[in-house]
C-alpha positions, 0 to 999 in steps of 0.5 A: 348893639343888636342881638342875634340867635346863635343856638337852638334846642328841641325837647319832647315830653311823653305823658299819659292822658289823665282820662286814660290813667283813670280808666286803667286804674278803674279796671285794675281796681275791679280785679279784687272784686272778681268772684273766686272759684267755688266747686259746682255742687249742682245736679249733674247728668240726669239719672234713670227715669222711672220708665227706664227703671221699669224697662230694666226690670222687665228685661230681666223678668221677661228674658226667655218668656216667649222662648219658653212658651214657644218651646212648649210646642216642641213635644206635640210637634215632634210626636206628629212627625211620625203620625200615620193615618189609620187605614181601612182594615177589611178584616176588622171591617168584617168583624165589625159588620158581624158584631153589628149583625148579632143585635140586628138578628136578635132584634129584627130577624128573629122577631120577624121569623117568629111572626111568620111561624105564628102566622103559619101555625094559625093558617094551619089551624084555620085549614084544619078547622075548615077540613074538620067542618068538611069531615076531612080532618085527619085524612089525607086532605088535611095532611096535604093542606097542612103541608101546603101552609107549612111550605108557604110559611117556610118559603115566606120565612126564608125569603124574609130572612134572606132579605133582612139578612142582606139588608142588615149586613149591608147596613152593618157593613156600611156602619162598620165602614163609616165607623172606620172612616170616622175614626180615620177622620177623627185621627187626622182631625186630632193630628191637625188640632195638635199641630195647630195648637203647637203652631199656635204655641210657637206663634204665641211665644214669638208674639209675646217676645215681640210684644215684650220687646216693643214694651221695652222699646217704648219704655226706653224711648219715653224714659230717654226723652225724660232723661234728655230733658232733665239733663238739658235742664241740669246743663242749663243750671251748670251754664248759669253757674259757669257764666256767673263765675267767668263772665265778670272776668271776661267783661273786665278782660274786654274793658282792658282790651279796649283800653289797650287798643287806645293811644297810650301817650301824647308827645309835646314838642318844644323849642328853646332859643339861646341869645348872645350879644356882640359888636359887629364893628369890632369884628369888622375892625379885626377883619380890616386889620387883616385885610389891610396888610394885603397890598394892591396896586397904586399904593393901596391895600385890600383891607383899606379899600374894602373897609372904606367901601363898606363904611364910607360914612364912617371913614369919611367922617374920620378923615375929615376930623383928621384933616381938620 
């Protein structure tokens, strides 16, 4: 009797590798150790620096300071808009010259003419003395001599007076002219000084305003640098807090992502064979019975010829036993 396979089945089993299962459980176990949320209590944006606070104070106290100083130039400048240069007044020039002549006459001409009068009188006295010595005193010769001396004295006095008056008046007129010119120049100089002072006030106001603005800008710039630096430090602290809060979860997420990208199953395929046992001769005998009924020429059948051909030894042995 011989065995032959007649049926065959296939089975497949999916399992998670032990190392992957352990790694996944390890990642899942870390979820409970993640930091819980807590509000950030560190410093926020930096506040105003001392320089910025100082700038704010100056911007309030210095508002309009330069403008107020510059506005002080308005009144003197406005008064100069109608300024008129003093002119030379001939009438006043004559009066001033005459006023200068009076002391000149008193101090120069009068003493000079008085000296001439004295000299003339002395000359006459000398002439009279000389005539008296000649026994001509009281005569006509004395009268002629005295008249000659008096005439000469009067002529000298007249010439000197005229000369002194001319010189004095020219000097007085020049002095009066110089005085009016000096007054004219002084008025122009005074107007220029007032204009310069007013313009200086206007420029000073503008300069003070510009300096105040520069001070504010410098303070704000310096304070801004300090504020930005402090803000950057505060942001660094906040970022550290954020990293401490979120980094564990991010790292755990990375681990879970790596595990998720790995193969999660393995397949094992197996085959099983079922065996059945049967007698091949019994099958063939049945086959022979069926085939034996089929007739063939010469008085033989298909079944008998086929069987005897397939198993000649068996049928030959049976025939021998039958003939005996």
